[in-house]
C-alpha positions, 0 to 999 in steps of 0.5 A: 991739616990732618984730622984725628978721631978722639976716643969716646968720652964717658959722657957719650957712654952715659948718654947711650945708657940714658937713652936705653933707660929712656927706651925701657921707660917708654915701653911701659907707657901706652903710646901710639904716636910716631913722633916719640918712637921716631925720636927715640930710635933716632937718638939711640942710632946717633949715640950708638954710631958715634960711640962705635966710630969713636971706639973702633974708628981710625985713631991715626991722622986722616986727610980732609978728603977722607974725613969728608967721605967718612962724615957722609958714610957715618951720616948715612949709617945714622939715618939707616940706623934710625929707621931700623931702630925705630922699627925695632922699637915699634915691633918690641913694644907691640910684642911686649904689650900684645893687645888685641889691636897692636900699638903699631900695626905691621903695615905701619912698620913696613911704611917706616921701612920703606923710608930707609933709603930716604933717611939714609940719603938725608943722613948722608946730606947732614953728614956732608954738611957737618963734614964741610963745616968741620973740615978746614979749607 
């Protein structure tokens, strides 16, 4: 059985725009927590990668083995993108507010960047699980 990518739906684009609006609103609040910025960075990374894959991905039928490798690679890209977008949001919020004591110190951003390989491996594992679930036997 062959599998194909479908073009992106308008809902996916609207979800990404909504995530951008949410990030813009989050910048205005005095928030120092790691949970909110990590969830926001992960949301934006997942939506961005999904939109890019559905827009620029192959629209020709693929065999299940190629499909499974694609799921693993897309999962790793989402995991890495989540870390990079989280650090970018932390940096931008620190620069935006410019307090005497930063919202997110550089050491915290470096700790988050150090987790990049683990997040990529985690994303690849989630992608592999999703691909095994979606790929027919």
